[in-house]
DODOLUM-25941 format. One record per atom (N, C-alpha, C): atom name; x, y, z. Coordinates in steps of 0.05 Angstrom, whole numbers. Example, Ala and Ser with C-alpha at 12.3 -4.5 7.8 and 13.67 -1.06 7.14 Angstrom:
REM DODOLUM-25941
N 264 -114 156
CA 246 -90 156
C 264 -66 156
N 257 -45 142
CA 273 -21 143
C 258 1 157
REM end
This chain:
REM DODOLUM-25941
N 19 -21 1
CA -2 2 6
C 15 22 -2
N 17 41 -28
CA 23 61 -19
C 29 80 -2
N 45 99 8
CA 44 117 39
C 44 141 24
N 23 154 33
CA 13 186 18
C 25 211 53
N 39 222 39
CA 46 244 50
C 40 269 50
N 23 281 68
CA 11 300 68
C 30 336 78
N 28 340 52
CA 62 367 48
C 54 387 75
N 27 391 81
CA 14 416 105
C 9 400 131
N 21 371 129
CA 25 370 158
C 53 361 173
N 60 377 189
CA 85 374 205
C 94 348 210
N 118 347 205
CA 140 325 204
C 134 312 240
N 132 284 242
CA 127 274 264
C 149 270 278
N 161 266 300
CA 180 249 316
C 193 277 332
N 214 272 345
CA 230 291 358
C 242 307 329
N 255 328 339
CA 268 345 327
C 300 335 326
N 304 349 296
CA 332 340 288
C 356 346 312
N 351 373 314
CA 366 388 336
C 368 379 364
N 343 370 371
CA 341 355 398
C 353 319 396
N 357 314 376
CA 362 282 371
C 392 289 371
N 409 309 359
CA 430 316 365
C 448 326 391
N 430 340 401
CA 435 338 424
C 431 313 449
N 421 298 451
CA 413 279 458
C 440 263 452
N 450 254 433
CA 479 237 427
C 490 244 439
N 499 275 432
CA 522 291 443
C 524 279 477
N 490 283 490
CA 493 278 519
C 504 252 526
N 496 236 503
CA 493 208 513
C 528 194 505
N 539 211 494
CA 569 206 489
C 582 225 508
N 571 239 522
CA 593 257 537
C 610 235 556
N 591 220 579
CA 615 208 592
C 636 178 574
N 628 170 552
CA 652 162 536
C 670 177 527
N 665 206 523
CA 680 225 516
C 705 236 529
N 691 239 560
CA 712 249 581
C 729 226 588
N 720 202 586
CA 731 170 592
C 760 170 581
N 756 173 553
CA 783 176 543
C 796 203 549
N 793 226 546
CA 807 235 558
C 820 236 580
N 804 226 602
CA 821 218 631
C 838 202 622
N 841 182 603
CA 856 162 607
C 890 171 587
N 875 186 565
CA 895 201 550
C 917 218 572
N 897 236 586
CA 913 250 608
C 939 235 632
N 926 220 641
CA 942 197 651
C 956 184 644
N 959 176 618
CA 980 165 605
C 998 188 596
N 991 215 596
CA 1014 242 589
C 1029 241 613
N 1012 245 634
CA 1030 249 667
C 1040 228 669
N 1037 202 669
CA 1057 179 675
C 1082 186 657
N 1076 184 632
CA 1104 193 604
C 1113 213 631
N 1103 240 636
CA 1119 263 649
C 1137 258 671
N 1123 243 687
CA 1134 229 708
C 1149 212 708
N 1158 198 687
CA 1173 179 684
C 1206 187 673
N 1195 216 658
CA 1218 230 645
C 1231 252 669
N 1218 260 687
CA 1223 272 708
C 1233 259 727
N 1235 238 733
CA 1243 222 754
C 1269 211 746
N 1275 201 720
CA 1306 200 710
C 1318 225 706
N 1306 245 698
CA 1316 279 705
C 1329 283 732
N 1313 274 751
CA 1318 279 778
C 1339 264 791
N 1341 239 782
CA 1361 222 788
C 1390 225 773
N 1389 237 762
CA 1417 247 738
C 1424 270 743
N 1409 287 752
CA 1416 309 759
C 1443 318 778
N 1450 303 795
CA 1475 306 816
C 1490 298 793
N 1491 283 785
CA 1514 266 768
C 1519 296 739
N 1497 299 730
CA 1497 317 706
C 1511 351 726
N 1503 359 743
CA 1513 373 762
C 1540 378 762
N 1554 346 771
CA 1582 351 783
C 1601 343 749
N 1593 335 734
CA 1605 327 714
C 1601 350 682
N 1579 359 679
CA 1574 378 663
C 1571 367 635
N 1577 366 621
CA 1587 356 587
C 1601 334 586
N 1610 340 603
CA 1642 317 602
C 1622 289 606
N 1606 281 608
CA 1588 254 613
C 1583 247 586
N 1586 274 568
CA 1578 260 538
C 1596 257 523
N 1620 278 527
CA 1646 274 513
C 1666 266 526
N 1673 250 549
CA 1691 243 560
C 1698 216 550
N 1718 205 546
CA 1730 181 539
C 1732 160 557
N 1725 168 585
CA 1740 143 607
C 1708 134 623
N 1709 117 628
CA 1680 97 642
C 1704 85 663
N 1696 93 688
CA 1710 74 707
C 1690 67 728
N 1678 42 728
CA 1654 42 752
C 1662 48 778
N 1646 53 788
CA 1649 54 821
C 1654 76 836
N 1681 91 822
CA 1692 109 826
C 1697 138 812
N 1690 133 778
CA 1688 163 762
C 1716 156 750
N 1725 172 735
CA 1709 191 721
C 1686 175 705
N 1674 189 689
CA 1641 170 685
C 1644 198 653
N 1649 176 634
CA 1648 193 609
C 1642 177 593
N 1617 186 573
CA 1602 160 557
C 1608 158 539
N 1626 178 518
CA 1632 168 493
C 1637 138 487
N 1650 124 499
CA 1661 99 486
C 1637 85 483
N 1607 89 505
CA 1587 77 513
C 1564 76 487
N 1565 109 477
CA 1556 117 457
C 1560 106 429
N 1586 107 429
CA 1594 96 407
C 1596 71 396
N 1596 57 417
CA 1594 28 419
C 1563 23 419
N 1546 37 425
CA 1519 27 425
C 1513 37 394
N 1520 56 379
CA 1515 62 350
C 1533 38 327
N 1554 30 340
CA 1567 13 323
C 1552 -12 324
N 1546 -18 349
CA 1532 -50 339
C 1502 -43 338
N 1487 -25 338
CA 1459 -22 327
C 1462 -23 287
N 1478 -11 278
CA 1489 -5 253
C 1492 -31 243
N 1521 -45 254
CA 1520 -77 244
C 1493 -94 244
N 1485 -86 267
CA 1459 -104 273
C 1438 -97 250
N 1428 -76 233
CA 1416 -63 210
C 1433 -74 192
N 1450 -76 191
CA 1467 -69 161
C 1455 -106 153
N 1462 -121 170
CA 1448 -147 164
C 1422 -152 167
N 1408 -142 180
CA 1388 -146 189
C 1361 -138 172
N 1369 -116 159
CA 1355 -103 142
C 1346 -122 117
N 1369 -130 103
CA 1371 -134 76
C 1354 -164 70
N 1367 -178 101
CA 1348 -213 104
C 1328 -206 106
N 1316 -193 122
CA 1289 -189 134
C 1276 -178 118
N 1283 -166 94
CA 1257 -152 69
C 1254 -179 51
N 1295 -189 53
CA 1278 -214 31
C 1268 -240 39
N 1260 -247 74
CA 1249 -265 85
C 1217 -255 77
N 1212 -231 81
CA 1191 -220 84
C 1173 -216 56
N 1189 -217 33
CA 1183 -225 -1
C 1177 -250 6
N 1191 -267 14
CA 1196 -297 6
C 1169 -313 16
N 1162 -295 44
CA 1138 -313 59
C 1112 -295 41
N 1117 -281 32
CA 1088 -262 19
C 1085 -274 4
N 1103 -272 -21
CA 1099 -277 -48
C 1119 -304 -55
N 1132 -318 -45
CA 1151 -339 -56
C 1143 -362 -49
N 1143 -367 -23
CA 1134 -397 -13
C 1114 -407 -24
N 1106 -426 -23
CA 1080 -436 -23
C 1062 -440 -7
N 1028 -428 -16
CA 1015 -425 2
C 1012 -440 31
N 1012 -467 30
CA 1005 -486 46
C 1033 -482 72
N 1053 -471 65
CA 1080 -470 80
C 1088 -436 88
N 1072 -419 83
CA 1062 -390 97
C 1060 -392 114
N 1045 -399 131
CA 1032 -398 164
C 1052 -415 183
N 1057 -435 171
CA 1080 -442 191
C 1109 -432 199
N 1115 -423 169
CA 1143 -404 165
C 1133 -374 187
N 1118 -371 178
CA 1098 -341 202
C 1099 -342 218
N 1096 -374 235
CA 1090 -378 260
C 1120 -377 268
N 1139 -390 255
CA 1162 -389 258
C 1176 -362 273
N 1175 -353 252
CA 1181 -323 257
C 1173 -307 280
N 1142 -302 283
CA 1136 -299 315
C 1141 -309 330
N 1152 -327 337
CA 1169 -350 359
C 1196 -334 364
N 1208 -337 345
CA 1236 -321 347
C 1232 -290 368
N 1211 -282 358
CA 1211 -256 375
C 1202 -265 404
N 1192 -282 405
CA 1184 -283 433
C 1206 -296 448
N 1225 -311 441
CA 1252 -312 458
C 1266 -293 468
N 1264 -303 493
CA 1280 -293 524
C 1308 -274 510
N 1315 -253 513
CA 1346 -242 500
C 1364 -258 521
N 1365 -265 545
CA 1384 -286 555
C 1389 -302 541
N 1370 -319 529
CA 1371 -344 510
C 1390 -337 484
N 1386 -315 472
CA 1404 -309 444
C 1433 -304 454
N 1432 -290 483
CA 1462 -283 498
C 1474 -303 501
N 1464 -323 514
CA 1473 -356 522
C 1483 -375 496
N 1471 -369 477
CA 1471 -381 449
C 1494 -365 433
N 1505 -341 442
CA 1529 -320 433
C 1551 -336 450
N 1555 -342 474
CA 1567 -349 479
C 1574 -380 477
N 1558 -393 474
CA 1565 -427 479
C 1571 -431 443
N 1549 -422 426
CA 1559 -427 397
C 1573 -404 378
N 1563 -382 382
CA 1578 -358 369
C 1610 -357 376
N 1613 -354 400
CA 1643 -347 405
C 1660 -358 395
N 1656 -384 405
CA 1676 -407 394
C 1683 -409 363
N 1659 -409 346
CA 1655 -404 319
C 1672 -372 307
N 1672 -352 325
CA 1687 -331 318
C 1716 -333 313
N 1721 -347 353
CA 1750 -345 350
C 1767 -373 334
N 1750 -390 327
CA 1766 -408 305
C 1767 -407 280
N 1738 -389 271
CA 1739 -398 239
C 1735 -364 230
N 1715 -358 247
CA 1709 -329 229
C 1729 -302 231
N 1743 -303 253
CA 1755 -282 256
C 1786 -288 244
N 1799 -308 246
CA 1816 -314 225
C 1815 -305 191
N 1787 -315 193
CA 1776 -308 161
C 1781 -284 155
N 1775 -278 172
CA 1762 -239 164
C 1791 -222 163
N 1805 -233 188
CA 1837 -221 187
C 1853 -222 166
N 1845 -245 155
CA 1876 -260 133
C 1861 -250 105
N 1835 -240 104
CA 1833 -226 81
C 1840 -203 79
N 1838 -184 100
CA 1847 -161 103
C 1878 -155 116
N 1890 -174 114
CA 1916 -181 122
C 1926 -155 146
N 1901 -164 167
CA 1900 -159 191
C 1901 -128 198
N 1891 -115 174
CA 1879 -86 180
C 1855 -87 190
N 1849 -50 179
CA 1817 -48 200
C 1807 -59 174
N 1778 -56 177
CA 1765 -65 211
C 1767 -83 225
N 1784 -101 220
CA 1787 -132 223
C 1818 -138 231
N 1820 -113 251
CA 1851 -119 263
C 1847 -122 296
N 1871 -128 299
CA 1866 -134 332
C 1870 -167 349
N 1870 -168 368
CA 1860 -191 380
C 1840 -197 371
N 1838 -229 374
CA 1813 -239 367
C 1804 -262 386
N 1784 -244 405
CA 1784 -256 432
C 1748 -271 430
N 1736 -263 405
CA 1712 -276 411
C 1690 -252 412
N 1695 -241 445
CA 1673 -228 460
C 1686 -200 434
N 1667 -186 422
CA 1670 -163 410
C 1648 -145 404
N 1644 -121 389
CA 1624 -110 374
C 1611 -125 356
N 1636 -147 340
CA 1621 -154 317
C 1605 -173 326
N 1608 -186 337
CA 1588 -211 352
C 1559 -199 369
N 1572 -173 381
CA 1553 -158 389
C 1522 -152 370
N 1537 -144 352
CA 1525 -130 323
C 1506 -162 309
N 1525 -178 306
CA 1505 -203 294
C 1483 -213 315
N 1496 -223 338
CA 1474 -234 361
C 1443 -206 360
N 1450 -183 358
CA 1431 -164 351
C 1413 -168 329
N 1429 -161 313
CA 1422 -174 279
C 1397 -200 286
N 1401 -218 292
CA 1392 -240 296
C 1364 -239 322
N 1363 -221 338
CA 1350 -212 352
C 1323 -189 342
N 1334 -176 320
CA 1313 -160 310
C 1303 -170 287
N 1309 -189 278
CA 1301 -197 251
C 1268 -206 255
N 1260 -221 272
CA 1235 -226 270
C 1211 -208 267
N 1228 -185 284
CA 1204 -160 274
C 1201 -150 262
N 1228 -145 240
CA 1230 -130 220
C 1218 -148 192
N 1218 -174 194
CA 1198 -193 180
C 1173 -193 179
N 1165 -206 205
CA 1129 -197 215
C 1120 -171 211
N 1139 -145 214
CA 1117 -124 208
C 1119 -118 177
N 1151 -122 164
CA 1146 -113 140
C 1132 -136 124
N 1121 -161 136
CA 1102 -188 117
C 1076 -169 119
N 1067 -157 138
CA 1041 -148 138
C 1038 -127 124
N 1060 -113 123
CA 1058 -76 103
C 1049 -96 77
N 1070 -116 73
CA 1066 -121 41
C 1037 -135 31
N 1030 -151 57
CA 1009 -160 44
C 981 -142 43
N 989 -114 45
CA 964 -91 36
C 974 -83 8
N 1002 -88 -9
CA 993 -79 -35
C 969 -92 -41
N 963 -74 -66
CA 939 -88 -77
C 946 -105 -100
N 937 -120 -100
CA 935 -142 -121
C 937 -135 -148
N 915 -116 -156
CA 911 -102 -184
C 936 -94 -182
N 948 -74 -169
CA 976 -70 -182
C 998 -88 -186
N 1002 -107 -172
CA 1018 -134 -181
C 1013 -146 -210
N 983 -148 -199
CA 977 -154 -228
C 976 -147 -258
N 979 -118 -255
CA 976 -93 -279
C 1010 -102 -286
N 1025 -90 -259
CA 1058 -99 -279
C 1067 -118 -283
N 1048 -148 -279
CA 1060 -173 -293
C 1041 -174 -317
N 1023 -168 -323
CA 1005 -158 -349
C 1021 -148 -370
N 1040 -127 -361
CA 1057 -109 -377
C 1085 -114 -386
N 1089 -147 -366
CA 1107 -163 -382
C 1134 -165 -362
N 1122 -152 -340
CA 1146 -147 -312
C 1151 -170 -306
N 1179 -175 -297
CA 1186 -211 -291
C 1175 -206 -252
N 1176 -228 -250
CA 1172 -229 -213
C 1189 -214 -197
N 1218 -210 -212
CA 1235 -199 -198
C 1227 -168 -194
N 1227 -162 -218
CA 1221 -128 -226
C 1193 -122 -211
N 1176 -144 -211
CA 1150 -139 -194
C 1156 -135 -160
N 1175 -147 -152
CA 1174 -150 -123
C 1196 -125 -116
N 1213 -111 -129
CA 1238 -96 -136
C 1228 -71 -144
N 1213 -68 -154
CA 1195 -36 -169
C 1175 -35 -168
N 1155 -51 -155
CA 1133 -46 -151
C 1121 -45 -124
N 1128 -68 -114
CA 1118 -76 -80
C 1138 -63 -67
N 1161 -65 -59
CA 1177 -46 -39
C 1167 -14 -41
N 1166 -10 -66
CA 1166 26 -68
C 1133 32 -53
N 1118 9 -60
CA 1087 6 -46
C 1086 10 -19
N 1105 -6 -18
CA 1110 -17 21
C 1125 0 37
N 1148 30 32
CA 1155 32 36
C 1156 50 66
N 1129 63 63
CA 1125 67 84
C 1126 55 115
N 1110 33 106
CA 1109 12 132
C 1137 -7 138
N 1155 -7 120
CA 1182 -19 115
C 1199 1 140
N 1197 29 129
CA 1213 49 145
C 1201 47 175
N 1182 33 185
CA 1164 36 201
C 1177 10 218
N 1175 -13 203
CA 1190 -37 212
C 1213 -42 216
N 1238 -24 202
CA 1267 -16 211
C 1265 -3 242
N 1246 20 240
CA 1248 37 259
C 1240 23 292
N 1221 6 284
CA 1225 -17 312
C 1248 -32 314
N 1252 -45 295
CA 1278 -58 296
C 1303 -45 306
N 1310 -18 298
CA 1330 2 314
C 1322 0 338
N 1302 7 343
CA 1292 14 379
C 1298 -3 393
N 1292 -31 381
CA 1298 -60 396
C 1330 -63 404
N 1345 -55 376
CA 1380 -53 381
C 1388 -38 399
N 1377 -10 400
CA 1387 4 415
C 1388 7 443
N 1365 -10 455
CA 1356 -17 480
C 1364 -43 489
N 1375 -58 477
CA 1373 -86 484
C 1398 -92 512
N 1395 -108 521
CA 1415 -106 547
C 1428 -128 552
N 1411 -152 572
CA 1423 -171 571
C 1434 -197 556
N 1423 -197 526
CA 1448 -208 512
C 1471 -197 503
N 1471 -168 489
CA 1490 -147 494
C 1513 -152 508
N 1498 -146 532
CA 1522 -147 552
C 1543 -175 559
N 1520 -196 556
CA 1537 -224 547
C 1558 -235 535
N 1556 -209 509
CA 1581 -226 487
C 1593 -206 477
N 1596 -175 492
CA 1610 -149 477
C 1637 -149 500
N 1639 -162 523
CA 1669 -164 530
C 1658 -145 551
N 1644 -124 554
CA 1647 -102 574
C 1668 -90 581
N 1676 -77 560
CA 1698 -63 567
C 1697 -34 561
N 1687 -13 563
CA 1684 13 560
C 1707 24 553
N 1702 22 520
CA 1731 33 509
C 1718 41 485
N 1730 59 461
CA 1723 72 434
C 1737 46 421
N 1725 32 403
CA 1731 10 382
C 1752 18 368
N 1780 3 371
CA 1797 8 350
C 1793 -17 320
N 1773 -25 318
CA 1764 -44 304
C 1739 -61 314
N 1728 -79 297
CA 1707 -89 304
C 1707 -118 313
N 1734 -123 323
CA 1739 -146 337
C 1748 -137 369
N 1749 -105 378
CA 1750 -91 398
C 1732 -100 417
N 1726 -111 434
CA 1701 -101 469
C 1700 -75 466
N 1674 -83 479
CA 1669 -53 482
C 1637 -60 513
N 1627 -35 507
CA 1599 -31 525
C 1581 -16 512
N 1553 -13 518
CA 1538 0 509
C 1519 9 529
N 1506 33 526
CA 1499 53 545
C 1479 31 562
N 1457 16 548
CA 1437 -6 563
C 1458 -36 579
N 1473 -37 568
CA 1487 -62 577
C 1504 -51 613
N 1511 -33 600
CA 1530 -14 625
C 1503 -8 647
N 1479 2 645
CA 1460 8 654
C 1449 -16 675
N 1449 -41 661
CA 1438 -74 667
C 1458 -82 685
N 1494 -76 685
CA 1513 -86 693
C 1516 -78 716
N 1517 -56 720
CA 1527 -32 745
C 1506 -20 768
N 1482 -23 743
CA 1463 -5 766
C 1457 -21 799
N 1457 -46 802
CA 1450 -57 828
C 1472 -51 842
N 1494 -44 836
CA 1522 -39 856
C 1524 -21 852
N 1504 3 840
CA 1515 35 847
C 1511 48 871
N 1527 62 883
CA 1516 83 901
C 1538 104 891
N 1513 133 910
CA 1526 156 907
C 1519 170 874
N 1545 180 867
CA 1544 200 845
C 1540 184 824
N 1549 156 822
CA 1551 128 794
C 1517 121 795
N 1504 124 809
CA 1481 120 804
C 1468 145 783
N 1476 163 800
CA 1460 196 776
C 1481 191 751
N 1497 180 754
CA 1520 173 723
C 1495 157 707
N 1489 138 720
CA 1478 110 706
C 1448 119 695
N 1439 142 713
CA 1411 151 703
C 1412 171 675
N 1445 181 677
CA 1443 202 653
C 1446 185 626
N 1466 160 637
CA 1457 142 612
C 1431 140 603
N 1416 140 627
CA 1385 123 610
C 1377 147 599
N 1390 177 600
CA 1371 196 593
C 1378 199 565
N 1408 195 557
CA 1419 197 541
C 1399 177 515
N 1406 148 525
CA 1392 129 509
C 1367 138 507
N 1352 150 514
CA 1322 155 517
C 1314 182 497
N 1349 193 491
CA 1346 212 474
C 1355 209 443
N 1374 192 440
CA 1376 170 417
C 1358 153 412
N 1340 141 430
CA 1318 134 409
C 1292 153 403
N 1293 170 421
CA 1271 188 411
C 1275 198 383
N 1311 213 387
CA 1320 216 360
C 1309 201 332
N 1312 179 333
CA 1319 159 318
C 1276 155 306
N 1264 159 331
CA 1235 150 317
C 1222 178 307
N 1231 199 312
CA 1226 224 300
C 1239 231 272
N 1265 211 270
CA 1279 209 238
C 1254 196 229
N 1251 176 244
CA 1232 151 219
C 1206 161 218
N 1193 180 233
CA 1170 197 226
C 1165 213 203
N 1194 219 206
CA 1198 244 180
C 1204 232 151
N 1210 204 150
CA 1218 197 133
C 1197 179 121
N 1177 179 142
CA 1153 165 135
C 1137 184 122
N 1136 210 132
CA 1112 230 124
C 1123 238 98
N 1151 238 89
CA 1167 247 67
C 1152 221 49
N 1159 200 50
CA 1159 177 34
C 1121 173 30
N 1107 184 54
CA 1080 177 41
C 1066 209 20
N 1091 221 25
CA 1077 245 1
C 1088 248 -22
N 1108 230 -24
CA 1115 228 -50
C 1099 197 -53
N 1088 186 -40
CA 1066 167 -58
C 1054 169 -88
REM end
């Protein structure tokens, strides 16, 4: 039966403005709850940062900028110069990224586009399982397996190839920033692979099929179509891996040699900001506790700078997409 609308009869039901007001009123508790949670989180972050600065302030007031530029770190009595620790932290992270980025991207591409469909899920589960392995297990594996391999095989080979010159010069002790970088690379690989694979899965199928229909080979499609299309998410994956490499403690402390010095080669032992904090904080007294808190502050600044740079690159990549 057709519905007849009388134009002279006013519309039935509540007024539109009244409905909008009622909707806004009913959503008000939800909005206030979200604001309260956000404010609480912001307050926790500010309080956390302030506590670190407050703990580090006595050491900052005593040593000043020497905390950053000093080249000598003596546990217990000082002086406290963090330059070797900063250099070792950045060195091990760069070594880890040098190995992890190409291997991680290649693994993610293989899992998403090359490995047979029936093997993709089990392979992805294995990758995620590696991400859940505790860092102390990686450190134990580095001591039990990688240190003998480095001493007997890898370090003599690298020294022979370069004639004993830099970067593979000096005593061959196994415990080194090179070993720490390799262990870190294995630790951050699951993060890079898992996140990159999820990003690659979002690349439109039409884009891939269009490139194949134009005569592109599989390698050309993967390198010139898929990777550029997913570069924003891949940068995010690399940033996550970098953050973990910068902040890793126990595994690095077990294999790097715990010697705070500026490395003369990749065979040199060393110590990172995070490893020194983990090893020395339990026995620290007086000014040393403040110096270790200053190391934590430096690590926060470095990690924040990395995240800021990754966001800037991500925005630029998105703008040129």
